[in-house]
Residue, then its C-alpha position, 0 to 999 in steps of 0.5 A: m398612522s400606525a400598523l402591526t405586522v406579524h413576524p413567525a419566529a422559532t421558540p428558544a430550545g432548552p428546558a425553559a421551553g417546556s411543552h412549547r418545543g418546536r412550535r412556532t409563536r407569533h411576535l408583534q412588532l410596531v411599524g410606522p414612520d416614528f419606529v426603527a425598522p426591523a432587523p433584516a430577514r435572515a437567509p433560510q440556511e441561517v433559520a435552519a441552522s438556528r432551528p433545533a433539529p427535529t426528534g429523529t433526524r440529524a442536525p445538518l453537518p457543518a460546512r467543511a474547512t478548506q484545509t484538509g486533515p490528516l488521511r483517514l482510512t476505512r477498514r476496508g482501506r487499511r486491509v487493502l494498504a496492508a495487502s498491497a505492502f505485503l505484496c510489494a515486499a513479497v515480489f521485492s524478496v523474490a526478485a532479490g533472492t534470485w539476483a542474489g543466486q544468480a550473482t553468486g553462481a549458486t548451484a546444487p552441490v555436485e558430488t565429486t571424485t578426484v582424478t589424476v591427469g595421466p600422460g597425454e590427457s587433456l581436460w577434454s579427454v578427462a571430461e569425456a571419460v567422466a561424462v555420462p553417456g549422451a551429456d554435453v562435454r562442454e558443459v562437463v569441462t565448464q564444471i571441471v574448470g569451475l570446480n577446481g579454480l582452473e584459469s585455463t584448460d591446460v592440465r599438467v600430467g599427475q595434477q589431481l582434479e575434482v570431476p563430477q561423478g557421472 
């Protein structure tokens, strides 16, 4: 005894398909004890992948590989990355400039005059004489020591000292 079975199949896509594009046609196949069994049915994903994509829709994307490729950034991501790099560079340069200024002891230039140490005068008395009224004399002594490169506060009679103008 013989039987017939009908299997739906997609028509091939391409120029030969003509007006039958996307339509299903029926194929006959003989089944019985004397015939070879039909090929196993394909999984729905395979069937969907083998069919041409309908007009106006996108084809399914291929599965991603397990290995990732190089990093790809969007325009917004590139802008954020550039702004972050610029901000880091600005913070670094400000910090380095501050550190360099403190390390060298750079201060604003001070107008100076030359004073000759007289008999009985000390560095303290010279600083009191040139200090602005109400100013801390200790700071003026420190400025005089720095301006003249003195190792101590000892001075000699007749020694020339650069002192800040008050």
